[in-house]
Structures are given as C-alpha cells and as structure tokens.
C-alpha positions in Angstrom: 107.4 107.6 107.3 104.1 105.7 107.0 103.1 103.8 110.1 104.1 100.2 110.5 100.8 99.7 112.3 98.5 100.7 109.4 96.5 97.7 108.3 93.8 97.4 105.7 90.2 97.1 106.8 87.6 94.8 105.2 85.0 96.2 102.9 82.3 94.1 104.5 82.9 95.3 108.1 80.3 97.5 109.7 80.9 101.1 110.2 82.6 101.6 113.6 79.5 103.3 115.1 76.9 100.9 113.7 75.1 97.9 115.1 76.3 95.9 118.1 79.6 97.8 118.3 77.8 101.0 119.0 75.5 99.4 121.4 78.3 98.4 123.7 79.8 101.9 124.0 79.4 103.7 127.3 78.1 107.3 127.4 81.7 108.5 127.9 83.0 106.6 124.9 80.0 107.6 122.8 80.9 111.2 123.6 84.5 110.6 122.7 83.5 109.3 119.3 81.6 112.5 118.6 84.3 114.8 119.9 86.8 116.6 117.7 90.2 115.2 118.4 91.7 118.7 118.7 89.2 119.5 121.5 90.2 116.5 123.6 93.3 118.4 124.9 95.3 115.2 124.8 98.8 115.3 126.2 101.7 112.9 126.7 102.3 114.2 130.2 100.7 112.1 133.0 100.1 109.1 130.8 102.0 105.7 130.6 103.6 107.0 127.4 105.8 109.2 129.5 107.3 106.1 131.1 107.8 104.4 127.7 109.5 107.5 126.2 111.7 107.8 129.3 112.7 104.1 128.8 113.5 104.8 125.1 115.7 107.7 126.2 117.5 105.7 128.8 118.1 102.9 126.2 119.7 105.5 123.9 121.8 106.8 126.7 123.0 103.3 127.6 124.1 102.9 124.0 126.1 106.1 124.1 123.7 108.3 122.2 123.0 111.7 123.6 120.4 112.5 121.0 116.9 112.1 122.5 114.1 112.6 119.9 111.1 114.7 120.9 107.7 112.9 120.8 104.2 114.2 120.1 100.7 112.9 119.6 99.5 112.4 116.0 97.1 110.2 114.0 99.5 107.3 113.7 103.0 106.1 114.4 105.5 108.0 112.3 108.6 110.1 111.9 108.2 112.9 109.3 110.7 112.4 106.5 113.9 114.3 107.3 112.7 115.5 110.7 114.0 113.8 113.8 110.8 113.7 115.9 108.4 110.9 116.7 104.7 110.8 116.4 102.6 108.5 118.5 98.9 107.6 117.9 96.6 109.9 119.8 94.5 107.0 121.3 97.5 105.8 123.3 97.1 108.9 125.6 93.7 108.0 126.9 92.5 104.6 128.3 89.0 105.1 126.9 90.4 105.9 123.4 92.6 102.9 123.7 89.6 100.7 124.5 87.8 102.1 121.4 90.9 101.4 119.3 91.0 97.8 120.6 87.3 97.4 119.9 86.8 99.3 116.6 90.3 99.1 115.2 90.6 95.4 115.8 93.5 95.5 118.3 95.6 98.0 120.3 99.3 98.1 121.0 100.6 96.2 124.0 103.4 97.7 126.1 106.0 95.6 124.3 104.7 96.7 121.0 104.7 100.4 122.0 108.4 100.0 122.9 109.1 98.2 119.6 107.6 101.0 117.6 109.4 103.7 119.6 112.7 102.0 118.9 111.9 101.8 115.2 110.9 105.4 115.0 114.0 106.4 117.0 116.0 104.7 114.2 114.3 107.0 111.7 115.0 110.0 113.9 118.7 109.2 114.4 119.0 108.7 110.6 117.5 112.1 110.0 119.3 113.9 112.8 122.7 113.0 111.4 121.7 112.8 107.8 123.2 109.3 107.5 121.1 108.6 104.4 123.1 111.2 102.5 126.4 109.4 103.0 128.0 106.9 100.7 128.6 104.6 103.6 124.9 104.4 104.5 124.0 103.8 100.8 126.5 101.0 100.4 125.0 99.2 103.4 121.2 100.0 103.0 120.7 101.2 99.5 119.2 104.3 97.9 117.2 106.4 100.3 115.5 108.1 97.3 114.0 104.9 96.0 110.2 105.2 95.6 108.3 104.3 98.7 105.7 101.6 98.0 103.1 100.5 100.6 102.6 97.2 98.7 105.9 95.4 98.9 106.6 91.7 98.5 108.9 90.5 101.2 111.1 87.4 101.0 110.3 85.6 104.2 113.3 84.5 106.2 115.7 86.4 104.0 118.9 86.7 106.1 119.8 90.0 104.5 117.4 91.7 106.9 116.7 91.7 110.6 113.3 90.7 111.8 111.6 93.1 114.3 108.2 94.4 113.3 106.0 91.6 111.8 105.7 91.2 108.1 109.4 91.5 107.4 109.1 95.3 107.5 112.8 95.9 107.0 112.4 94.8 103.4 109.9 97.6 102.6 112.5 100.4 101.9 116.1 101.2 102.8 114.9 103.7 105.3 112.8 101.1 107.0 115.7 98.6 106.8 117.9 101.0 108.8 115.1 101.8 111.3 114.5 98.1 111.9 118.2 97.4 112.2 118.6 100.2 114.7 115.6 98.9 116.7 117.1 95.5 117.0 120.5 96.9 118.0 118.9 99.2 120.6 116.7 96.6 122.2 118.1 95.6 125.6 119.4 92.0 125.8 118.7 91.4 122.1 122.1 89.6 121.8 122.1 90.6 118.2 125.7 89.6 117.5 125.0 86.0 118.3 121.4 85.9 117.0 122.4 87.2 113.6 125.8 85.5 113.3 126.2 84.3 109.7 123.4 86.5 108.4 124.0 89.2 105.8 122.1 91.5 108.2 125.0 91.4 110.6 127.0 93.9 108.7 124.1 96.3 109.0 124.0 95.9 112.7 127.7 96.4 112.9 127.3 99.6 110.9 124.8 100.9 113.5 127.2 99.9 116.3 130.1 101.7 114.6 128.1 104.9 113.7 126.7 105.1 117.2 130.2 105.1 118.6 131.3 107.7 116.2 128.4 110.1 116.4 126.6 109.2 119.6 128.0 112.1 121.6 128.2 114.6 118.7 125.7 117.4 118.2 123.2 116.4 115.4 123.5 118.7 112.4 119.7 118.6 112.0 118.0 120.4 114.9 114.5 120.5 113.4 111.8 119.5 115.8 108.7 120.4 113.8 106.0 117.7 114.0 104.1 116.7 110.9 100.5 116.5 112.1 99.6 117.0 115.7 96.4 116.4 117.6 95.9 120.2 117.9 95.5 120.2 114.1 93.1 117.3 113.9 89.7 119.0 113.1 87.8 115.7 112.6 86.1 113.7 115.3 87.2 110.4 116.7 84.4 108.8 114.6 85.7 110.6 111.5 89.2 109.1 112.2 87.8 105.6 112.1 85.6 106.2 109.2 88.5 107.6 107.1 90.8 104.8 108.2 88.2 102.3 107.1 87.9 104.0 103.7 91.6 104.2 103.3 92.2 100.6 104.2 89.4 98.8 102.4 90.2 95.4 100.9 87.6 93.8 98.7 87.7 90.1 97.7 85.4 88.6 95.1 85.9 84.9 95.7 82.3 83.7 95.5 82.5 79.9 96.0 86.1 79.4 95.0 87.1 77.6 98.2 83.9 75.8 99.2 85.5 72.4 98.4 88.4 73.1 100.7 86.0 74.1 103.5 83.9 71.0 103.0 87.1 69.0 103.4 87.8 70.6 106.7 84.4 70.7 108.2 81.5 68.3 108.5 78.4 68.6 106.2 75.3 70.6 106.9 73.7 69.7 110.3 76.0 66.7 110.9 77.6 68.0 114.0 76.4 70.3 116.9 78.7 73.3 116.4 78.6 75.8 113.5 81.9 75.9 111.6 81.5 79.7 111.1 81.8 80.0 114.9 85.2 78.5 114.9 86.4 80.6 111.9 85.3 83.8 113.7 86.9 82.6 116.9 90.2 82.1 115.1 90.0 85.4 113.2 92.3 87.5 115.4 94.8 84.8 115.8 95.0 84.2 112.0 95.4 87.9 111.3 98.3 88.1 113.7 100.1 84.8 113.0 99.7 84.6 109.2 100.8 88.2 108.7 103.6 87.9 111.1 105.6 85.4 109.1 104.1 85.5 105.6 104.4 89.3 105.3 100.9 89.6 104.0 98.9 92.5 105.4 96.4 91.8 108.2 93.8 93.4 106.0 94.2 90.8 103.3 94.1 88.0 105.8 91.0 89.6 107.5 89.2 89.8 104.2 90.0 86.2 103.4 89.0 84.9 106.9 85.7 86.9 106.8 84.9 85.4 103.4 85.6 81.9 104.7 83.3 82.6 107.7 80.6 83.8 105.3 80.9 80.7 103.2 80.9 78.2 106.1 77.7 79.9 107.3 76.1 79.9 103.8 77.0 76.2 103.4 75.8 75.4 107.0 79.0 73.6 107.7 79.4 72.1 111.2 82.0 70.4 113.4 82.1 68.4 116.6 83.8 70.2 119.5 86.3 67.4 119.8 87.5 68.2 116.3 88.0 71.9 116.9 91.8 71.8 117.3 92.4 69.8 114.1 90.0 72.0 112.2 91.7 75.1 113.4 95.1 73.8 112.3 93.7 72.9 108.8 92.1 76.3 108.6 95.3 78.0 109.4 97.1 76.0 106.8 94.5 76.9 104.2 94.6 80.7 105.0 98.5 80.6 105.0 98.7 79.0 101.6 96.1 81.4 100.1 97.8 84.4 101.6 101.2 83.4 100.2 99.6 82.9 96.8 98.2 86.4 97.1 101.6 87.8 98.2 103.4 86.4 95.2 100.8 86.5 92.4 98.3 89.2 93.6 95.6 86.6 93.4 94.3 83.9 95.8 94.0 81.4 93.0 94.7 80.9 89.3 91.7 80.6 86.9 
C-alpha cells in the first residue's frame, strides 16, 4: 500500500542539489547523490534495521503469532497489495543516506517511528497472509477492501470509530489502513489498548484483532508469497533522481498572494519597529508547525509546508518584525492561524472563501 510517510513537497523549494543545500554536502554524500541506487549494494544485514525487525518479530511471537513477514529495501514504506512482505525505505540502511533524507527530505524517521511503521506494515502483511479481507467477518468490522484507494482523504479528527497511531488519522484513509493501524496499536507493547479505547467504537476492531490472532496465530498462512514489489536492485535511478522525482510527485502550489497579510500584521509589529525579522520566527517554527498541525488536523505536511512558506515570504515582503520578548506569543498566534487555515483547506479544499 502507499507509504504513510509520503508527504507533498512545496513548489517553491529549491531542487535538492541546488544552492546552500548542495554546498553543505561532503564528498561522500555528493558521491551518494550521483550514484545509482542499485549500485550502492544496500543490505538490511549489519544495520540497525536488523534490530528493529527482530524486535517486530519478537513482538509478534509474544502475541502468539508465528508468521514473521520478510522485509526488504525499497523506495518507501509499503506492503505490496496481497503480498505479505514489508518494504522499508532504502535510505534507512546507510547513515549518510539517512542524513541526506533528513536534510533534503525535511526529516528522517526516528527509532520510535520506524517501529511504528513496521507494526503498521506487519498489519497489512498479516491481513494478506491470511486473506482476512476476503472474509465476511473482516468486512463487517472494517468495510469493503475493494473500495477505491484515495490519497486525498478527509479525516474526521478525534472520531472514536478509529484508533490513532500514525499521525493524520491514517486509519480513516481506507479499510485496509484501518486494519493495519488497529493491528499496530494492538501489537505495540504496553499500549494498554483495552483501557485506552474503552467506550470507543474502535474497541470492537481491536477485539477482532485479538480474537483473530488467537484463532490463526499458530496456523500456517494460506498465502506464502514473498515476492517484493520494487527492490533497491531494480532502482536504476540515482539518489538525486529519487529526490527530484519525489519533489515532482509531491508538489503543492498555493496562489494566495496577499490574502493573509492583515492577519500577519495583527501578529507581528510593523516594518522596522522591532529588532527581529518576523520571517525568521516563521522559518524557525516551520518544522514544528508541519509536524503538529498535520498530526492532529489530518492535513498533509506538504499543504502545511506550502502555507508556512507562503507566510514566511509575505512577512519578509512586508518587512514585519517582532521583539524577542514577544516570540512565544507570536509563535502561538502563528500556530493558531496555520491550524485554522489548514482545517479550512481540509474541509473546503480552499484556504479561504472569496
């Protein structure tokens, strides 16, 4: 299934190998950018990924599940539809590639996030290995597996019909994702899911996972396929090509012009009235806003990124300023503005109504 990690890039961002970003790359990392991914001979063995996969397998065993999905390196997180194997992003297998991902991709997975995604993908793999999605029982609990898969979905924040695991209310995207997220919550050690989800509609889904694991956990899966979808050995493009294509695939363009200048002028001081540029604060809050607004609002990080970059450009164009003592208050007001605009976009596909 499509990666939960995929996030839109902003149209106005520089190409990953241009400008200051390129200037900071060491010769080793520059060589990596120019190398074909298939020629890097990346392997899971000997990397921290081995430990994370071993932990996933031990968690499955602790829950009474003998099935241990095979893992391989690919272009992104994923589990090919109907095939019980797990693909992990290639950059996780090399510390220099991971550093490039953090710098050029905007962020890189933490250890906790890697385990979250492994548990999620293990849910897909378990579903496919036992063809649960073909059963009437699964459909009654999660819905129609054959429903069209849409990347642009409009979640209902804090709906108690779904668990919350990956940010953005990812369980609401599709019945298959609903099961994978439910499985991940159930699998996570010390999640105390029965107490945490008491009174939620999602509890019956967690109980289904508990019941089906007891019934099938030690049974041989009827689907024994272990054919990966797209391995690093098949990736003809360079690392640079990977980031260029991802940028093209994930572009988000916003044409807001001066639509929110009045709001920015309410938050910040006028031109030259204080010693610090307001755009400096907006840029400093950029990563935090992308993470927190998307986490609860369910809006893609790319949309938030495009919006924040636009606001940074407008604060610079207006020469807005602030006093350092006002930074905390201004950051809170900025976060409120971005959240409201993002929610507007989520429900109306527009940031404002003409």
